[in-house]
C-alpha positions as CSV (number, residue, x, y, z in Angstrom):
1,M,7.7,23.2,-1.5
2,P,5.5,21.4,-4.0
3,Y,5.6,17.6,-3.6
4,T,5.2,15.6,-6.8
5,L,3.6,12.5,-5.3
6,L,1.1,12.5,-2.4
7,A,0.2,9.2,-0.6
8,M,-2.5,8.8,2.0
9,E,-3.8,5.9,4.1
10,N,-3.5,4.4,7.6
11,P,0.0,4.8,9.2
12,L,0.7,1.8,11.5
13,L,3.8,0.6,13.4
14,D,4.3,-3.0,12.4
15,I,5.1,-5.4,15.2
16,Q,6.7,-8.2,13.4
17,C,7.6,-11.7,14.5
18,K,8.0,-15.4,13.3
19,P,5.4,-17.4,15.3
20,D,4.5,-21.0,15.1
21,Q,1.4,-22.5,13.5
22,E,-0.2,-22.8,16.8
23,L,-0.4,-19.1,17.3
24,L,-2.2,-18.6,14.0
25,D,-4.6,-21.4,14.8
26,K,-5.3,-19.8,18.2
27,Y,-6.4,-16.5,16.7
28,D,-8.0,-18.2,13.6
29,L,-5.7,-16.6,11.2
30,K,-4.7,-17.6,7.7
31,A,-1.0,-17.7,6.8
32,N,-1.2,-15.3,4.0
33,D,-4.0,-12.7,4.6
34,A,-4.7,-9.0,5.9
35,I,-7.6,-8.3,8.2
36,L,-8.8,-5.7,10.7
37,A,-8.4,-6.8,14.4
38,G,-11.6,-7.7,16.1
39,A,-12.2,-8.2,19.8
40,S,-10.8,-11.8,19.8
41,H,-7.5,-10.3,18.6
42,E,-6.9,-7.8,21.3
43,P,-4.5,-10.2,23.4
44,L,-2.5,-11.0,20.2
45,Y,-0.3,-7.9,20.5
46,K,0.8,-8.3,24.1
47,E,1.2,-12.0,23.4
48,I,3.7,-11.6,20.6
49,V,5.7,-9.0,22.4
50,E,6.0,-11.4,25.5
51,K,6.6,-14.7,23.5
52,Y,8.5,-13.8,20.5
53,E,11.5,-11.7,19.3
54,V,9.7,-8.8,17.6
55,T,10.9,-6.1,15.1
56,Y,9.3,-2.7,15.0
57,V,9.0,-1.2,11.4
58,A,7.2,2.1,10.5
59,G,4.4,0.6,8.2
60,G,1.1,1.1,6.8
61,A,0.9,-0.1,3.2
62,A,0.7,3.3,1.4
63,Q,3.3,4.8,3.7
64,N,5.5,1.8,2.7
65,T,4.8,2.6,-0.8
66,A,5.6,6.4,-0.4
67,R,8.9,5.6,1.1
68,G,9.6,3.2,-1.7
69,A,8.7,5.8,-4.4
70,Q,11.0,8.3,-2.7
71,F,13.9,5.7,-3.1
72,F,13.7,6.6,-6.9
73,L,12.6,10.2,-6.9
74,P,14.6,13.4,-6.5
75,P,14.9,14.6,-2.8
76,N,11.7,16.1,-1.3
77,S,9.4,14.6,-3.9
78,T,7.0,12.6,-1.9
79,A,4.5,13.5,0.9
80,Y,2.2,11.4,3.1
81,M,-0.8,12.1,5.1
82,G,-2.6,9.9,7.7
83,C,-3.4,10.1,11.6
84,I,-1.2,9.1,14.4
85,S,-1.2,9.9,18.2
86,D,1.5,12.0,19.8
87,D,2.9,8.8,21.6
88,E,6.1,7.0,21.4
89,F,5.1,4.8,18.6
90,G,4.0,7.8,16.6
91,K,7.3,9.5,17.2
92,T,9.2,6.3,16.2
93,M,7.2,6.3,13.0
94,A,7.7,9.8,12.1
95,A,11.5,9.5,12.5
96,A,11.7,6.3,10.5
97,A,9.7,8.0,7.6
98,K,11.8,11.2,7.6
99,D,15.1,8.8,7.5
100,D,13.7,7.7,4.2
101,G,13.3,11.0,2.8
102,L,9.5,11.2,3.2
103,Y,7.6,14.4,4.2
104,T,5.0,13.5,6.6
105,N,2.0,15.7,7.4
106,Y,0.2,13.6,10.0
107,E,-3.1,14.6,11.7
108,I,-2.4,14.2,15.5
109,T,-5.2,12.8,17.6
110,K,-5.4,12.2,21.4
111,Q,-8.5,10.0,21.1
112,A,-6.5,6.9,20.5
113,A,-2.9,5.5,20.5
114,T,-0.9,5.2,17.2
115,G,-2.2,2.2,15.2
116,T,-0.3,-1.0,15.2
117,C,-0.2,-4.1,12.9
118,A,0.8,-7.6,14.0
119,V,2.8,-9.0,11.2
120,L,3.1,-12.8,11.6
121,I,5.7,-14.4,9.3
122,T,5.5,-18.1,8.7
123,G,7.9,-19.3,6.0
124,N,7.3,-17.1,2.9
125,N,3.8,-16.0,4.1
126,R,2.7,-13.2,6.1
127,S,-0.5,-12.7,8.1
128,L,-1.4,-9.0,8.9
129,V,-3.8,-8.1,11.7
130,A,-4.2,-4.3,11.8
131,N,-5.3,-2.4,14.9
132,L,-6.2,1.1,13.2
133,A,-6.6,3.0,16.5
134,A,-5.7,6.6,15.7
135,A,-5.4,5.8,12.0
136,E,-9.1,5.5,11.7
137,K,-9.5,8.9,13.3
138,F,-8.3,10.8,10.1
139,Q,-10.8,13.5,9.1
140,A,-11.7,14.9,5.8
141,S,-11.9,18.4,7.6
142,F,-8.2,18.1,8.4
143,L,-7.5,17.4,4.6
144,Q,-9.6,20.4,3.6
145,K,-7.7,22.9,5.7
146,P,-6.1,25.2,3.3
147,E,-2.5,24.5,4.3
148,N,-3.3,20.7,3.9
149,W,-5.3,20.9,0.7
150,K,-2.4,22.9,-0.9
151,L,-0.4,19.6,-0.8
152,V,-3.2,18.1,-2.9
153,E,-3.4,20.9,-5.3
154,E,0.3,21.0,-5.9
155,A,0.8,17.2,-6.4
156,K,0.6,15.7,-9.8
157,Y,0.4,12.0,-8.8
158,Y,-1.6,10.3,-5.9
159,Y,-1.4,6.9,-4.2
160,M,-3.8,5.4,-1.8
161,G,-4.5,1.9,-0.3
162,S,-8.0,0.8,0.0
163,F,-7.6,0.1,3.8
164,F,-8.3,3.9,3.9
165,L,-11.9,3.2,2.8
166,T,-12.9,1.3,6.0
167,H,-13.5,4.4,8.0
168,D,-15.6,7.5,7.0
169,G,-12.7,10.1,7.2
170,G,-10.5,8.0,5.0
171,Y,-13.3,7.3,2.4
172,Q,-14.4,10.8,2.2
173,S,-10.8,12.0,1.8
174,A,-10.3,9.3,-1.0
175,L,-13.3,10.6,-2.8
176,L,-12.1,14.2,-2.6
177,V,-8.6,13.5,-3.8
178,S,-9.7,11.0,-6.6
179,Q,-12.2,13.5,-7.9
180,H,-9.6,16.3,-7.8
181,A,-7.3,14.1,-9.8
182,A,-10.0,13.1,-12.3
183,E,-11.2,16.6,-12.9
184,N,-7.6,18.0,-13.4
185,N,-6.2,15.3,-15.4
186,K,-3.8,14.1,-12.8
187,T,-2.9,10.5,-12.0
188,F,-4.6,8.7,-9.2
189,A,-3.4,5.2,-8.3
190,L,-5.3,2.9,-5.9
191,N,-4.4,-0.6,-4.4
192,L,-7.0,-3.3,-3.9
193,S,-5.0,-3.9,-0.6
194,A,-6.8,-7.0,0.8
195,P,-9.5,-9.5,-0.3
196,F,-11.9,-8.5,2.5
197,L,-12.2,-5.0,1.0
198,S,-14.1,-6.1,-2.0
199,Q,-16.2,-8.5,0.0
200,F,-17.3,-5.9,2.7
201,F,-16.6,-2.4,1.1
202,K,-17.2,-3.1,-2.5
203,E,-19.6,-0.1,-3.1
204,R,-17.1,2.3,-1.5
205,L,-14.3,0.6,-3.5
206,D,-16.0,1.0,-6.8
207,S,-16.7,4.7,-6.3
208,I,-12.9,5.3,-5.9
209,I,-12.0,2.8,-8.7
210,K,-14.1,5.0,-11.0
211,N,-11.5,7.9,-10.6
212,T,-8.5,5.6,-10.6
213,D,-6.0,5.5,-13.4
214,I,-3.7,3.0,-12.1
215,L,-5.1,0.1,-10.1
216,F,-2.8,-2.3,-8.3
217,G,-3.5,-5.6,-6.4
218,N,-2.4,-9.2,-6.1
219,E,-4.0,-12.3,-7.4
220,D,-6.0,-13.1,-4.3
221,E,-7.4,-9.7,-4.3
222,A,-8.1,-9.7,-8.1
223,R,-9.9,-13.1,-7.8
224,T,-12.0,-12.0,-4.7
225,Y,-13.1,-9.0,-6.6
226,S,-14.0,-11.2,-9.6
227,Q,-16.2,-13.4,-7.3
228,Q,-17.8,-10.5,-5.8
229,A,-18.6,-8.9,-9.2
230,G,-20.0,-12.4,-10.5
231,W,-17.5,-12.5,-13.3
232,N,-17.1,-16.2,-13.1
233,T,-13.4,-16.4,-13.8
234,D,-10.3,-17.0,-11.8
235,N,-8.0,-16.1,-14.7
236,V,-6.0,-13.3,-13.6
237,E,-5.4,-11.7,-17.0
238,E,-9.1,-11.8,-17.8
239,I,-9.9,-10.2,-14.5
240,A,-7.3,-7.5,-15.1
241,K,-8.9,-6.7,-18.3
242,K,-12.4,-6.4,-16.8
243,L,-11.0,-4.2,-13.9
244,S,-9.5,-1.9,-16.6
245,Q,-12.8,-1.6,-18.3
246,L,-15.0,-0.7,-15.3
247,E,-16.7,2.6,-15.5
248,K,-14.3,5.5,-15.6
249,G,-14.8,9.1,-14.5
250,N,-12.8,10.6,-17.2
251,S,-11.4,9.7,-20.7
252,K,-8.2,8.5,-19.6
253,P,-7.7,4.6,-19.9
254,R,-7.1,2.7,-16.7
255,L,-4.0,0.6,-16.3
256,V,-4.3,-2.5,-14.1
257,V,-1.3,-4.1,-12.5
258,I,-1.7,-7.5,-10.7
259,T,1.3,-9.1,-8.9
260,Q,1.3,-12.9,-8.3
261,G,4.2,-13.3,-5.9
262,A,6.9,-15.2,-7.6
263,D,5.0,-15.7,-10.8
264,A,4.7,-13.2,-13.6
265,T,3.1,-9.7,-13.0
266,V,0.0,-9.0,-15.1
267,V,-0.7,-5.7,-16.8
268,A,-3.8,-4.9,-18.7
269,Q,-5.4,-1.9,-20.4
270,G,-8.7,-2.4,-22.3
271,D,-8.7,-5.6,-24.0
272,V,-4.8,-6.1,-24.0
273,A,-2.9,-7.8,-21.3
274,H,0.8,-8.5,-20.9
275,T,2.8,-10.4,-18.4
276,Y,6.2,-9.6,-17.0
277,P,8.4,-12.3,-15.1
278,V,9.7,-11.4,-11.7
279,I,13.4,-11.4,-10.7
280,K,14.1,-14.9,-9.6
281,V,15.5,-15.2,-6.2
282,D,17.0,-18.2,-4.4
283,A,14.8,-19.3,-1.3
284,S,18.0,-19.0,0.9
285,E,18.2,-15.3,0.1
286,I,14.4,-14.4,1.3
287,V,14.4,-12.9,4.6
288,D,10.8,-11.8,4.8
289,T,8.2,-11.2,2.0
290,N,6.1,-8.5,4.2
291,G,6.0,-5.5,2.3
292,A,7.2,-6.8,-1.1
293,G,3.9,-5.7,-2.7
294,D,4.3,-2.2,-1.2
295,G,7.7,-2.0,-2.5
296,F,6.8,-3.1,-5.9
297,C,4.2,-0.3,-6.1
298,G,6.8,2.2,-4.7
299,G,9.2,1.2,-7.5
300,F,6.4,1.6,-10.0
301,M,5.1,4.9,-8.7
302,G,8.7,6.3,-8.2
303,L,9.4,5.9,-11.9
304,Y,6.0,6.7,-13.1
305,A,5.9,10.0,-11.2
306,Q,8.9,11.1,-13.1
307,G,6.9,11.1,-16.3
308,V,7.9,7.5,-17.3
309,E,4.5,6.2,-18.5
310,D,5.9,3.1,-20.1
311,P,4.4,0.1,-18.1
312,A,7.2,-2.3,-18.8
313,R,9.8,0.1,-17.5
314,C,7.8,0.9,-14.4
315,I,7.2,-2.8,-13.8
316,K,11.0,-3.4,-13.9
317,A,11.5,-0.7,-11.2
318,G,8.8,-2.3,-9.2
319,H,10.4,-5.7,-9.4
320,Y,13.8,-4.3,-8.5
321,L,12.5,-2.6,-5.3
322,A,10.5,-5.7,-4.3
323,N,13.6,-7.7,-4.7
324,I,15.4,-5.6,-2.3
325,V,12.6,-5.6,0.2
326,I,12.4,-9.5,0.4
327,K,16.0,-9.8,1.4
328,R,15.5,-7.4,4.4
329,V,13.4,-7.4,7.5
330,G,9.9,-5.9,6.9
331,P,9.0,-3.3,4.2
332,T,12.4,-1.5,4.7
333,Y,14.8,0.1,2.2
334,P,18.6,0.7,2.4
335,P,19.6,4.0,4.1
336,M,19.7,7.1,2.1
337,A,23.4,7.2,2.2
338,E,23.6,3.7,0.5
339,R,21.3,4.5,-2.5
340,T,23.9,4.6,-5.1
341,N,24.2,2.9,-8.4
342,I,20.4,2.5,-8.9
343,P,20.0,1.2,-12.3
344,S,18.1,3.1,-14.9
345,F,14.8,1.5,-16.2
């Protein structure tokens, strides 16, 4: 069965809790950030399970977005690829993805356990510490197997997070898929994902941005990219315009979409930028902001992959789904059976 949208990145099982500031200080973590785990973070995962009430959520940014896109798309429209182990965490994740209507084509490795991410919620902030484990074992050779590459050839839209670029297999796969999209006039979307990626992987990032038609990010990621590029501006609208005008591998103009939490979302194409206010939410209704950005991208791509290329309409769908996510635990969506009365955008 041909799938309209193909997403790829690092599948991770989120281990989510609400710790005190002392825990963040202990591991030198920022309240609102996303990093890869180092040796100093190894005890963190055991500590939060032992000391706090944790919730397990099938995660990984692009997988969250793919599940969100399927929220809007007809059944059996979205596929996802990444690498997991054949352990209990992997089975839990696969089942959760299936429950959201997502077709998963995981590479299975025995070299490492299924990846995990510590999600530390303090107030309206979330600090993500990812232990990639199996996720960074994804190989381009798996993608290139005829039965797997068929998913690439049949899809018309693609979505990736830049976390995929930190390991060779992910980066090589991103190059292959983004080049295929550019050469075949399909739509390739990329998320800047985290500030550290433009700090430490900018060359890889730029080589994928070159083939990117829709570039997502948040204000922190945009400003960090601006600093690394030497643009000398913190103005998000100006940064979005500059990102839109970076070198492009084909003649399609690049659309840049920058979210700013509770502030207006910025959209730029060429020299033109627009802002779109978010849906206002009372603080008492906010359960957890983790995954709100992934949900936004899911709503946007879910509408866009139906041929709706009007940014204003896609932004509304993104805001709608992000609004649902922040009222739930983790990047989760209502069960399939409850997905009725979804507004048209």
